[in-house]
C-alpha positions in Angstrom: 0.0 0.0 0.0 1.1 3.6 -0.6 1.0 6.5 1.8 -2.3 7.5 0.1 -3.9 4.6 2.0 -3.5 6.3 5.4 -7.2 7.3 5.5 -8.1 3.6 6.0 -6.1 3.2 9.2 -9.1 3.7 11.4 -10.5 0.4 10.2 -7.3 -1.5 11.0 -5.7 -1.2 7.6 -2.2 0.1 8.5 -0.2 1.5 5.6 3.3 2.4 4.6 3.5 6.1 5.6 6.3 6.7 3.1 9.1 7.8 5.4 12.7 7.0 4.5 13.9 3.9 6.4 16.3 4.3 9.3 17.9 1.8 11.6 19.6 1.8 15.0 20.9 -0.4 17.7 20.1 -0.4 21.4 23.1 0.0 23.8 23.2 -1.6 27.2 23.6 1.2 29.8 25.2 -1.1 32.4 28.0 0.9 34.0 30.3 -2.0 34.5 30.3 -2.9 30.8 30.3 0.6 29.2 33.4 -0.3 27.2 31.4 -2.9 25.2 28.6 -0.4 24.6 31.1 2.2 23.3 32.6 -0.4 21.0 29.2 -1.3 19.6 28.4 2.4 19.1 31.5 2.9 17.1 30.8 -0.2 15.1 27.3 1.1 14.3 28.6 4.5 13.4 31.2 3.0 10.9 28.5 0.8 9.4 26.2 3.7 8.6 23.3 3.1 11.0 21.3 6.2 11.9 20.7 5.8 15.7 22.2 4.8 19.0 19.3 4.1 21.4 19.7 4.0 25.2 16.9 3.1 27.6 16.2 5.2 30.7 15.9 3.4 34.0 17.6 5.8 36.3 16.4 4.0 39.4 18.6 0.9 38.5 21.8 1.3 40.5 23.9 -0.5 37.9 22.7 1.7 35.0 24.3 4.9 33.7 22.2 8.1 33.4 20.8 8.2 29.9 21.8 11.8 29.1 25.3 11.4 30.4 25.7 8.3 28.3 24.2 9.9 25.2 26.4 13.0 25.6 29.6 10.9 25.8 28.5 8.8 22.8 28.2 11.8 20.6 31.7 12.9 21.5 33.2 9.4 20.7 31.4 8.8 17.4 31.5 10.7 14.1 28.0 11.0 12.6 25.4 8.7 14.1 22.5 10.2 16.1 21.5 9.4 19.6 18.0 8.9 21.0 16.6 8.3 24.5 14.5 5.1 24.2 12.7 6.6 26.2 13.3 9.3 28.8 11.1 9.1 31.9 9.2 12.4 32.0 8.2 11.9 35.7 11.9 11.8 36.7 13.0 14.5 34.3 11.1 17.8 34.5 10.4 18.9 30.9 12.1 22.4 31.1 15.3 20.8 32.4 15.0 17.8 29.9 14.6 20.3 27.0 17.7 22.2 28.3 19.7 18.9 28.2 18.5 17.9 24.8 19.0 21.4 23.3 22.5 21.7 24.8 23.5 18.3 23.3 21.9 19.2 19.9 23.8 22.5 19.9 27.1 20.6 20.4 26.2 17.9 18.0 23.8 19.4 15.4 21.3 17.0 13.8 22.4 14.1 16.0 19.8 14.2 18.8 16.3 12.8 18.9 14.3 12.9 22.1 12.2 9.8 23.0 10.0 10.4 26.0 7.4 8.5 28.0 5.5 8.5 31.2 7.8 5.9 32.8 7.2 2.2 33.4 7.1 2.0 37.2 5.2 4.3 39.7 7.1 2.7 42.6 10.5 3.4 40.9 9.5 7.0 40.3 8.5 7.4 43.9 11.7 5.8 45.1 13.7 8.6 43.5 11.6 11.3 45.2 9.3 12.2 42.3 5.5 12.1 42.3 4.1 9.2 40.3 1.0 9.8 38.2 -1.7 7.3 37.3 -4.4 6.8 34.6 -5.8 10.0 33.3 -3.5 12.2 35.4 -0.5 10.4 33.7 -1.9 11.2 30.2 -2.5 14.9 31.1 0.9 15.2 32.8 2.7 13.7 29.7 0.8 15.8 27.2 1.5 19.0 29.1 5.2 18.0 29.5 5.5 17.5 25.8 4.0 20.9 25.1 6.6 22.4 27.5 9.4 20.5 25.8 8.4 21.7 22.4 8.1 25.3 23.5 11.5 25.1 25.3 13.2 23.5 22.3 11.8 26.4 20.2 13.4 28.9 22.6 10.2 30.4 23.8 9.4 32.0 27.2 7.4 29.5 29.2 4.9 30.3 31.9 2.4 27.7 33.0 0.5 27.0 36.2 -1.5 23.8 36.1 -2.1 20.9 38.5 0.9 19.1 37.1 3.4 21.8 36.0 4.4 25.2 37.5 6.8 27.2 35.5 7.1 30.9 36.4 8.6 32.5 33.2 11.6 30.4 32.0 13.3 31.9 29.0 14.4 28.8 27.1 17.5 28.3 25.1 19.8 27.5 23.4 17.8 26.9 20.2 19.4 24.0 18.2 20.3 24.7 14.6 18.5 21.5 13.6 15.1 20.6 15.2 15.1 17.9 17.9 12.2 15.6 17.2 10.0 14.4 20.1 9.0 10.8 19.8 6.6 9.3 22.3 6.8 5.9 23.8 3.3 4.5 24.3 1.1 1.4 24.1 -2.2 2.1 25.8 -5.0 4.2 24.3 -4.6 7.3 26.3 -0.9 7.7 25.6 -1.3 6.6 22.0 -3.7 9.5 21.7 -1.0 11.8 23.1 1.4 10.4 20.4 -1.0 11.3 17.6 -1.9 14.7 18.9 1.5 16.1 19.8 4.3 13.6 19.0 6.7 13.7 16.1 6.9 9.9 16.3 5.7 6.8 18.0 8.3 4.6 19.8 6.7 1.2 20.1 7.7 -1.1 23.0 9.6 -4.2 22.1 8.0 -6.6 19.6 7.4 -9.1 22.5 5.3 -6.5 24.3 3.5 -5.1 21.3 3.6 -8.0 18.8 2.9 -7.4 15.1 -0.7 -8.5 15.3 -1.4 -5.8 17.9 0.2 -3.0 15.9 -2.7 -2.1 13.5 -5.1 -1.2 16.4 -2.5 1.0 18.0 -1.6 2.7 14.7 -5.3 3.4 14.1 -5.6 5.1 17.5 -2.5 7.3 16.7 -3.9 8.2 13.3 -7.4 9.1 14.5 -5.9 11.3 17.3 -3.7 13.0 14.7 -6.6 13.8 12.4 -8.7 15.0 15.2 -5.9 17.4 16.1 -5.8 18.6 12.5 -2.6 16.8 11.8 -1.6 14.5 8.9 -0.9 11.0 10.3 2.0 10.7 7.9 3.8 13.4 9.9 4.2 10.9 12.7 7.3 8.7 12.4 7.0 5.1 13.7 9.8 3.3 15.5 9.8 -0.4 16.4 12.2 -1.8 19.0 13.0 -5.3 17.7 14.4 -7.9 20.1 15.7 -11.2 18.8 18.7 -12.9 17.1 19.9 -13.3 13.5 21.2 -16.7 12.5 21.0 -20.3 13.8 20.4 -19.2 17.4 18.3 -21.6 19.4 15.9 -20.4 22.0 15.3 -16.8 23.2 12.5 -14.4 22.5 11.4 -12.1 19.7 12.4 -12.4 16.1 14.8 -15.3 15.8 16.0 -16.9 12.6 18.3 -16.4 9.5 19.0 -13.1 7.9 16.5 -13.9 5.2 13.7 -14.1 7.7 14.7 -10.8 9.2 14.7 -9.2 5.7 11.2 -10.6 4.9 9.8 -9.6 8.3 11.2 -6.1 8.5 10.1 -5.4 5.0 6.5 -6.5 5.8 6.6 -4.5 9.1 7.6 -1.4 7.0 5.1 -1.7 4.1 2.2 -3.4 5.9 2.5 -2.2 9.6 3.8 1.3 8.9 7.1 1.3 10.7 10.0 3.3 9.2 12.6 2.9 11.9 13.9 -0.4 13.4 16.1 -0.6 16.5 18.0 -3.8 17.1 17.9 -5.2 20.6 20.1 -8.3 20.3 19.8 -11.2 22.8 23.2 -12.6 22.0 26.7 -11.7 21.0 26.0 -8.0 20.2 29.1 -7.3 18.0 28.5 -10.3 15.8 24.7 -9.6 15.6 25.3 -6.0 14.7 27.6 -7.1 11.9 24.9 -9.4 10.5 22.3 -6.7 10.9 24.3 -4.0 9.1 25.8 -6.2 6.3 23.0 -8.6 5.5 19.7 -7.3 6.9 19.7 -3.5 6.6 20.7 -3.1 2.9 18.4 -5.9 1.8 15.4 -4.3 3.7 16.2 -0.9 2.1 16.3 -2.5 -1.3 13.2 -4.6 -0.8 11.1 -1.7 0.6 12.2 0.5 -2.3 11.0 -2.1 -4.7 7.7 -2.5 -3.0 7.1 1.2 -2.9 8.0 1.5 -6.5 5.6 -1.2 -7.5 2.9 0.4 -5.4 3.5 3.9 -7.0 
């Protein structure tokens, strides 16, 4: 299907939204093994991938802080972009998070994307001294926070006084030369609606948490919310975190099988499920898996999707 088929998404018919394909790799933020993560980042940079993705679980004592790690990675690589996958908005006040993202984007222009979400654990949020939100309050908090993020990244003066946010006239800056996209991690209807209304992209949870058969329903919610907000659903990027292993690996979870299976599957997920960005979360031998991903899977998926799009056009 072509991007013209987006209008049918409310009925479960997900489409290829037509964005260029991009690929990334998830890096383990474990402090004790940062050297391996840095090696993997450099390997991905040399191989031409677009993104280094780092999860944000600041309450884990063995994990590095996501923004510290992303900042270091940009300094030790040449061209690849970094993305928080995804930053916990309850632990990172939006004005301060925007300051961090804008600062890094000013230092490394065009190499920063901001993935954000409400956070996976209320108990973990509370354990670090922040106030956890639930249900509708979480949705409201997140949508307001994204509005503050966007205003701050644009360098505007921010004054807001709501139940969830109190900002008394912050003059934001610096303003990055290249825009910092705000991608929203979500999987339930309320947060998917936020994604469609105000997000530049959707960061889907891992393919074991939102399996392919559940994607069309979620894409439809995003698309409907985008249209209700006066937006074109095609303006929302779609990122899939893909866990698994390439090759004759036995056992494990996610997408497991030879490179050909990965090529066929990611091609279908692009042109039938609407994803344009795939982030590899390998379950074994990261360096070897990344080599297979970049040499055998990525170029073949790019070619196959181009062929499918050409035929559809």
